[in-house]
C-alpha positions in Angstrom: -20.9 5.6 -26.1 -20.2 9.3 -24.6 -20.5 10.3 -21.1 -20.7 13.6 -19.4 -19.4 14.3 -15.7 -18.6 17.1 -13.7 -15.8 15.0 -11.9 -14.0 12.0 -13.3 -12.2 9.5 -11.4 -9.8 7.1 -12.9 -9.3 4.3 -10.3 -12.1 2.6 -8.4 -10.1 1.8 -5.1 -10.2 3.3 -1.6 -8.7 6.5 -3.0 -11.0 7.2 -5.7 -14.1 6.5 -3.4 -12.8 8.5 -0.7 -12.3 11.4 -3.5 -16.1 10.7 -4.8 -17.5 11.1 -1.2 -15.8 14.3 -0.5 -17.0 15.6 -3.8 -20.5 14.5 -3.0 -20.4 15.9 0.4 -19.1 19.3 -0.7 -21.3 19.5 -4.0 -24.3 17.0 -3.7 -25.3 18.0 -7.3 -22.1 17.2 -8.8 -22.1 14.4 -11.5 -19.3 11.8 -10.5 -18.0 9.0 -12.9 -15.4 6.4 -11.7 -13.6 4.0 -14.0 -12.1 0.8 -12.5 -10.1 -1.7 -14.2 -11.3 -4.3 -11.7 -14.8 -5.7 -12.1 -15.3 -5.2 -8.4 -16.6 -1.9 -6.6 -14.1 -0.1 -4.1 -13.2 -2.3 -1.2 -10.6 -1.9 1.6 -7.4 -3.7 0.9 -5.7 -3.9 4.1 -8.1 -6.8 5.1 -6.8 -9.1 2.5 -3.6 -9.7 4.4 -5.1 -9.2 7.9 -8.8 -9.2 9.1 -10.1 -11.7 6.3 -7.6 -14.3 7.4 -9.1 -14.2 11.1 -12.7 -13.9 11.6 -13.9 -11.2 9.3 -16.4 -11.5 6.8 -15.7 -10.8 3.1 -18.8 -8.7 3.0 -17.0 -6.0 5.4 -14.5 -4.7 3.1 -16.8 -3.0 0.7 -16.9 0.7 0.8 -20.3 2.8 0.8 -19.3 4.1 -2.7 -23.1 4.3 -3.5 -23.4 6.9 -0.9 -21.6 9.3 -3.2 -23.7 8.9 -6.1 -21.0 7.9 -8.5 -21.6 6.2 -11.7 -19.3 3.2 -11.9 -17.6 2.0 -15.0 -15.8 -1.3 -14.1 -14.0 -3.7 -16.0 -12.5 -0.9 -18.0 -9.2 0.9 -18.3 -8.5 4.4 -19.4 -6.3 4.3 -22.1 -5.9 8.1 -23.3 -6.6 11.8 -21.9 -7.0 14.7 -24.4 -6.2 17.5 -21.5 -7.1 20.3 -23.9 -10.6 18.8 -24.6 -10.9 17.3 -21.2 -11.9 14.1 -22.4 -11.0 10.3 -21.4 -11.0 7.4 -23.6 -11.2 3.8 -22.3 -10.5 0.5 -23.8 -14.0 -0.4 -25.1 -13.9 3.0 -26.9 -16.3 5.0 -24.7 -15.4 8.6 -24.2 -15.9 10.8 -20.8 -15.9 14.5 -21.0 -14.9 15.8 -17.4 -14.3 19.1 -15.9 -12.0 17.9 -13.2 -10.2 14.7 -13.3 -8.5 12.6 -10.8 -5.8 10.1 -11.4 -5.9 7.5 -8.5 -4.5 4.7 -10.8 -2.3 3.2 -8.1 0.2 0.6 -9.4 0.9 -2.8 -10.9 2.1 -5.5 -8.7 5.8 -6.7 -9.5 5.5 -10.1 -10.9 7.7 -13.4 -10.8 9.4 -14.3 -14.1 6.8 -17.1 -14.8 3.1 -17.5 -14.4 0.3 -20.1 -13.5 -3.0 -20.1 -11.7 -1.0 -21.1 -8.5 1.3 -18.3 -8.7 -0.1 -14.9 -7.3 0.9 -11.4 -7.4 -1.0 -10.7 -4.4 -3.1 -7.5 -4.9 -6.6 -7.6 -5.1 -9.8 -9.4 -3.8 -9.6 -12.1 -6.7 -5.9 -12.9 -5.6 -7.1 -13.5 -2.0 -10.3 -15.3 -3.2 -7.8 -17.9 -5.4 -5.2 -18.1 -2.5 -8.1 -19.0 0.0 -8.8 -22.1 -2.1 -5.3 -23.0 -2.2 -4.3 -22.3 1.4 -6.0 -25.6 2.8 -4.4 -26.7 6.2 -1.1 -28.6 5.5 -0.8 -26.8 1.9 2.9 -25.8 1.2 2.8 -22.4 0.2 5.9 -20.1 -0.7 5.9 -16.4 -0.2 8.4 -14.6 -2.2 9.4 -11.1 -0.5 9.9 -10.2 3.0 8.3 -6.7 3.0 4.9 -5.3 4.4 2.8 -7.5 2.0 5.1 -10.7 2.4 5.5 -10.5 6.3 1.7 -10.2 6.5 0.5 -13.2 4.3 3.2 -15.5 5.4 1.9 -14.9 9.0 -1.7 -15.3 7.9 -1.0 -18.6 6.1 1.1 -19.9 8.8 -1.9 -19.1 11.3 -4.3 -20.8 9.0 -2.4 -24.1 9.2 -0.3 -23.9 5.8 3.4 -25.0 5.8 4.9 -21.7 4.7 8.5 -20.8 3.2 9.7 -17.3 2.9 12.4 -16.1 0.5 13.7 -12.7 0.4 17.1 -10.9 -0.3 17.8 -9.7 3.0 20.0 -11.3 5.7 16.9 -11.0 8.2 13.3 -10.3 8.1 13.1 -6.7 7.8 16.7 -5.8 7.9 16.0 -2.6 5.5 13.6 -1.2 8.3 14.1 -2.4 11.7 17.2 -2.1 14.0 19.4 -5.1 13.7 18.5 -6.5 16.9 14.7 -6.4 16.0 15.2 -7.6 12.5 17.1 -10.9 14.1 14.2 -11.2 16.7 11.4 -11.2 14.0 13.4 -13.7 12.2 13.5 -16.3 15.0 9.8 -15.3 15.9 8.7 -16.4 12.5 10.8 -19.8 12.6 9.2 -20.3 16.0 5.8 -20.0 14.4 6.8 -22.8 11.8 7.9 -20.9 9.0 10.9 -21.9 6.9 13.1 -19.0 6.4 15.5 -18.7 3.4 17.1 -15.0 4.1 19.7 -13.9 1.4 18.0 -15.5 -1.5 16.0 -14.3 -4.7 13.3 -16.1 -6.9 15.2 -16.8 -10.2 12.7 -18.7 -12.0 10.2 -21.5 -11.9 7.2 -23.3 -13.4 3.9 -24.7 -12.9 3.5 -28.3 -13.3 0.0 -29.3 -13.0 -1.2 -28.8 -9.3 2.5 -28.0 -8.1 4.9 -25.2 -8.6 8.6 -25.5 -8.8 10.3 -22.4 -7.6 14.2 -22.1 -8.8 16.3 -19.8 -6.3 19.2 -17.6 -7.4 21.7 -20.0 -5.6 20.4 -23.0 -8.0 18.3 -24.6 -5.3 14.7 -25.4 -5.7 11.3 -25.2 -4.0 8.3 -27.1 -4.5 4.7 -25.7 -3.2 1.1 -25.9 -3.8 1.3 -22.0 -4.5 3.6 -19.2 -4.6 2.8 -15.9 -3.5 4.7 -12.9 -4.8 4.7 -9.8 -2.4 7.3 -7.8 -4.2 5.5 -4.1 -3.8 4.2 -2.3 -6.9 5.1 -0.1 -9.8 3.2 3.1 -9.9 1.1 3.4 -13.0 2.0 6.7 -14.2 1.4 6.2 -17.9 -1.8 8.7 -18.3 0.0 11.3 -16.3 3.2 11.2 -18.4 1.0 11.2 -21.8 -0.3 14.5 -20.7 2.9 16.3 -19.8 2.5 15.9 -16.0 5.9 15.9 -14.0 6.6 12.2 -12.9 9.3 11.0 -10.7 8.7 7.9 -8.7 4.9 9.0 -8.9 3.0 11.8 -10.0 4.2 15.2 -8.5 1.3 17.0 -7.0 1.1 20.1 -4.8 -0.4 20.3 -1.3 -3.9 20.3 -2.9 -3.1 17.3 -5.0 -3.1 19.3 -8.3 -0.6 18.2 -11.1 0.9 20.9 -13.1 -1.9 19.9 -15.8 -4.9 22.2 -15.5 -8.0 20.5 -14.0 -6.1 17.1 -13.4 -5.2 15.8 -9.7 -3.6 12.7 -8.5 -3.6 10.9 -5.2 -3.1 7.7 -3.5 -0.4 5.2 -4.4 0.6 7.0 -7.5 0.9 10.5 -5.9 4.2 12.1 -4.8 3.3 15.0 -2.4 5.0 17.6 -0.5 5.4 16.8 3.3 6.4 20.0 5.4 8.3 17.8 7.8 9.9 15.3 5.3 10.0 16.5 2.1 8.4 15.0 -1.1 6.7 11.5 -0.3 5.0 8.8 -2.3 3.1 6.4 0.4 1.4 3.2 -0.4 -0.6 2.6 2.4 -4.4 2.8 3.5 -4.3 6.1 5.5 -2.4 8.0 2.6 -4.9 6.6 0.0 -7.9 7.7 2.0 -6.6 10.9 3.2 -5.2 12.2 -0.2 -8.2 10.9 -2.0 -10.4 13.2 0.2 -8.4 16.2 -0.2 -8.3 15.8 -3.9 -12.1 15.6 -3.7 -12.3 18.7 -1.8 -10.1 20.8 -4.0 -11.8 19.3 -7.0 -15.2 20.5 -5.6 -13.9 24.0 -5.1 -13.2 23.5 -1.2 -9.3 23.1 -1.1 -7.6 22.3 2.0 -3.9 21.4 2.1 -2.8 17.9 2.6 0.0 18.4 5.2 -0.9 15.4 7.4 2.1 12.9 8.0 0.4 9.2 7.0 0.7 6.5 9.0 0.6 2.7 8.4 0.2 -0.5 10.4 0.7 -4.1 10.4 0.0 -7.5 12.2 2.4 -10.1 12.5 1.1 -13.1 14.5 0.8 -11.5 18.1 2.8 -8.8 17.3 1.8 -5.6 15.5 2.8 -2.0 15.1 1.9 1.5 13.9 4.5 3.7 12.2 4.9 7.4 11.0 7.4 8.8 8.7 10.6 7.2 7.3 11.7 3.8 8.5 15.2 3.1 7.2 17.8 1.0 9.0 20.4 2.9 7.6 19.5 6.1 9.5 20.5 6.7 13.3 18.3 4.8 15.5 17.4 5.2 19.1 15.2 2.3 20.7 13.3 2.8 23.9 11.9 -0.5 25.0 9.4 -1.3 27.7 10.0 -5.0 26.9 12.9 -5.5 24.4 11.6 -6.4 21.0 8.1 -6.9 22.5 6.9 -3.2 23.3 8.8 -0.3 22.7 9.3 2.8 20.5 12.1 2.9 17.8 13.1 6.5 16.7 14.8 7.0 13.2 17.0 10.3 13.2 19.2 12.2 10.6 21.8 14.6 11.8 19.5 15.2 14.9 16.4 15.6 12.9 13.4 12.9 13.5 12.3 11.2 10.3 10.3 8.3 11.7 8.9 6.4 14.6 8.1 2.9 15.1 5.3 2.0 17.5 6.0 -1.7 18.2 3.3 -3.0 20.2 2.3 0.5 21.2 -1.0 2.0 20.3 -2.6 5.2 20.2 0.3 7.4 20.1 0.5 8.3 16.2 -0.5 11.8 16.9 2.3 12.0 19.2 4.9 10.5 16.7 3.7 13.1 14.2 4.1 15.9 16.3 7.8 14.8 17.3 8.6 14.6 13.6 7.2 18.1 12.8 9.5 19.6 15.7 12.9 20.3 14.0 14.6 19.7 17.2 17.4 18.7 17.5 16.6 15.3 19.0 19.0 12.5 20.3 18.5 9.3 22.1 18.4 11.0 25.3 16.0 13.6 24.7 13.6 11.0 23.2 13.7 8.5 25.7 10.3 8.1 27.5 8.5 10.8 25.3 6.1 7.9 24.0 4.5 5.5 26.2 1.8 3.2 25.0 
């Protein structure tokens, strides 16, 4: 079958949906097509580790893609692009002709070395539904990875009565991101909430045996659990971009209008590496960047380009604690801490040779724009000049 669209979007997630809405708002008569590998229409991903484990209903996560008028082709994967002919082929053999094309392909989750229906690379709504089935009160769940997803899902599971073990390679939780004192505090905080912490360890293998999973760690020890959740990040899906000659290096390189170097092909979301006036080239795997870059890509595709210059932010919920953050958070940078209550409320600044690179707003809310402005200021900055600049 052959389809004809003014604008074709590969990827039916938050980014693709935001692009479709921007295209429709700019050019209501445009024909928009969207190809998605999942069988579900676009939905918000953050609730999969946050609100859905509290009191939010599953119906609350679906994005209003219908308002864009986009035609959805779900359960399909784009497998080839002919950039000269402006066509895309999917794995069902259908062909799609486009005037403008957006690659919002996201990424594939990193997986453990073994498989099973109780071994989840936590990424989508189907993973959430399966884990909900398995996460009965008292169930033993091993979470592999101490990053963004690992920390959130471990907290959510423990809050829902599961017995949780966390396995991660760092010496303390968040050691690559937080200052040492905050990292140690968070480690103890998770233990106080009943989580069995296994720092300095990696998953070396394992197998599912019926309704139980045996997880082998790199020191030869073994854990048994009712389920294992891998929160190991993603690998950006750049295959289509590489095949058409786009520049790829930790994501698909785009300019400030989300254009690749290939005529009429754009990229946005998790897969896009975009220029930041304050921080250089970035690739960001968070909701704000997905929606904002998708929106700007849609505007550009529809002939109303606006440069994407905003610094994306991200946020997290960790039991009763939470944060918003902007820029680059890296514990190897120079760190200035400004606490209202040590490790409970305050601001952490990340500096590189007097230039502010990132801001962690720990239990400090409503200050993202202030943090963005500080990062945009070339400084120089130091601990004394930053103290008291942000108060939540």
